[in-house]
C-alpha positions as CSV (number, residue, x, y, z in Angstrom):
1,M,139.5,97.5,138.9
2,S,137.9,95.0,136.3
3,D,135.4,94.1,139.2
4,V,134.2,97.8,139.3
5,I,133.9,98.0,135.8
6,A,132.1,95.0,135.6
7,S,129.6,96.0,138.4
8,F,128.7,99.2,136.2
9,C,128.0,96.6,133.4
10,I,125.7,94.1,135.6
11,A,123.7,97.4,136.6
12,I,123.4,98.4,133.3
13,D,122.3,95.2,131.9
14,A,119.9,94.5,134.7
15,H,119.9,90.8,133.8
16,F,119.3,90.0,137.7
17,A,118.6,91.9,140.8
18,E,118.7,91.3,144.6
19,G,116.1,88.7,145.6
20,D,116.0,86.6,142.3
21,K,117.2,83.2,141.5
22,V,119.8,82.5,139.4
23,D,121.7,79.5,138.1
24,V,125.4,80.8,137.5
25,F,128.4,78.1,137.1
26,G,125.7,75.1,137.6
27,Q,124.3,76.0,140.8
28,M,121.0,77.5,141.7
29,G,120.7,80.2,144.3
30,N,119.2,83.7,145.6
31,V,121.2,86.5,144.8
32,V,121.5,88.2,148.5
33,E,123.8,91.6,147.6
34,M,125.1,93.2,144.8
35,G,128.0,95.1,145.3
36,M,130.9,96.9,143.3
37,R,133.4,93.9,143.6
38,S,131.2,91.1,143.9
39,V,127.6,89.5,144.0
40,K,126.6,87.3,147.1
41,I,124.7,84.3,146.4
42,K,123.0,82.0,148.7
43,L,123.2,78.5,147.3
44,I,119.6,76.7,147.4
45,Y,120.8,73.0,147.9
46,S,123.6,73.6,150.4
47,G,122.6,76.9,151.9
48,E,126.2,78.0,151.6
49,E,126.8,81.9,150.8
50,V,129.1,82.6,148.1
51,S,130.5,85.8,146.4
52,I,131.7,85.7,143.0
53,P,133.4,88.7,141.6
54,N,132.0,90.7,139.2
55,H,134.6,90.3,136.3
56,K,133.8,86.7,136.4
57,L,130.0,86.8,135.8
58,I,130.4,89.2,132.7
59,N,131.6,86.3,130.9
60,E,129.5,83.6,132.5
61,N,126.0,82.5,131.0
62,I,123.5,83.2,133.7
63,K,120.1,81.9,133.8
64,T,117.8,84.2,135.5
65,F,114.6,83.4,137.3
66,K,112.6,86.4,138.2
67,R,110.3,86.3,141.3
68,W,107.3,84.8,140.8
69,S,104.6,87.0,141.9
70,K,101.6,84.5,140.3
71,R,102.1,80.9,139.5
72,R,100.1,79.1,136.9
73,C,99.3,75.7,137.5
74,K,97.5,73.1,135.4
75,V,96.5,69.5,136.9
76,K,95.2,66.7,134.7
77,F,93.2,63.9,135.4
78,V,91.6,61.1,133.2
79,L,88.5,59.6,133.8
80,D,87.8,55.9,133.2
81,L,86.5,55.2,129.5
82,K,83.4,53.6,130.6
83,H,82.2,57.2,132.0
84,A,82.1,58.4,128.1
85,R,78.6,57.6,127.8
86,C,77.5,60.2,130.7
87,G,76.9,63.0,128.1
88,K,78.2,66.5,127.9
89,D,75.4,67.9,130.4
90,R,77.3,65.7,132.9
91,F,81.0,66.5,131.9
92,N,79.5,70.2,132.0
93,D,78.2,69.9,135.7
94,L,81.5,68.1,136.5
95,C,83.8,70.9,135.0
96,L,81.7,73.5,136.8
97,K,81.9,71.7,140.3
98,V,85.7,71.5,139.7
99,Q,86.0,75.1,138.8
100,E,84.1,76.3,141.9
101,E,86.0,73.9,144.4
102,A,89.3,75.3,142.9
103,V,88.4,78.7,144.5
104,E,86.7,77.2,147.9
105,T,89.5,74.8,149.0
106,C,93.0,76.0,148.5
107,R,94.4,76.7,151.9
108,G,96.4,80.2,151.9
109,C,96.0,80.9,148.3
110,V,93.5,82.7,146.0
111,P,93.2,80.7,142.8
112,S,91.8,83.1,140.2
113,D,90.3,82.2,136.9
114,P,90.0,78.1,137.5
115,C,88.9,76.4,133.9
116,C,88.3,73.2,133.5
117,W,87.7,71.3,130.3
118,M,87.8,67.7,128.7
119,A,91.1,68.1,126.9
120,D,91.6,64.5,125.4
121,I,90.1,61.3,124.6
122,S,92.4,58.5,124.2
123,G,92.6,54.8,124.7
124,G,93.4,55.2,128.6
125,G,90.2,57.8,129.5
126,L,89.2,61.0,129.2
127,A,91.4,63.4,129.9
128,F,90.5,66.5,131.8
129,E,92.6,69.6,132.7
130,V,92.0,72.1,135.6
131,V,94.2,75.4,135.0
132,F,94.2,78.2,137.5
133,V,96.6,81.1,138.6
134,I,97.7,81.2,142.3
135,E,97.5,84.9,143.2
136,E,100.2,86.7,145.6
137,Y,102.4,83.7,145.2
138,N,105.8,85.3,145.7
139,D,107.9,82.2,145.4
140,D,106.1,80.3,148.2
141,V,106.6,76.7,147.2
142,A,104.8,75.5,150.1
143,L,101.9,77.6,149.1
144,Y,102.0,76.0,145.7
145,K,102.1,72.4,147.1
146,N,99.0,72.7,149.3
147,A,97.1,74.5,146.5
148,M,98.0,71.3,144.3
149,M,97.4,68.8,147.1
150,D,93.8,70.6,147.9
151,I,93.0,70.5,144.2
152,H,93.8,66.9,143.6
153,L,91.7,66.1,147.2
154,S,88.8,68.1,145.6
155,I,88.8,66.4,142.5
156,L,88.7,63.1,144.0
157,E,85.8,64.1,146.4
158,I,83.7,65.3,143.3
159,L,84.6,62.2,141.4
160,E,83.4,60.4,144.3
161,E,79.9,62.2,144.7
162,Y,79.6,62.1,140.7
163,D,80.3,58.2,141.1
164,M,83.2,58.2,138.5
165,E,86.2,56.6,138.6
166,L,89.6,57.5,137.6
167,A,91.6,56.0,134.5
168,R,94.9,56.7,136.2
169,P,95.9,58.9,139.3
170,P,95.8,63.0,138.6
171,C,99.4,64.3,138.0
172,L,101.0,67.7,137.5
173,V,101.5,68.5,133.9
174,S,103.1,71.8,134.2
175,S,103.6,75.0,136.0
176,E,104.9,78.3,134.5
177,R,105.5,82.2,135.4
178,V,102.6,84.4,134.3
């Protein structure tokens, strides 16, 4: 009986739904089915499907990761300091070219609103950031990885075209749900 009452509490709270990613009892998984007595979760790492009684979920701290329909991506690349004297116009041209390439080069996705700018000057070099949103992401990690690879490769090609060198390789700074 406690599971049935708990199922109503879970439904009313609507903290998670079928298809959502959750972290429960220290395990990451996807909610496969929500029933009157239990919730079935397919564990991401093992692929195992577990059934958790609803009364146990009521008192558990559950982290929920709703489905992502879009994904915001940020790439950082750092130019060698020897390019500091290139001037504002050259950097603006570089940023515009990176933005254009972000739209043209991503396989299987539609990056929107790409922005590129000089974010920082440090002892290591001239730090630039490229930010874009992958539309129609729908939790497709392969799509995200391909987009990031395409952006990195296009940055390398653009820098070669502009006869510029990296101070260190580009790296993913962050990614967040939008």
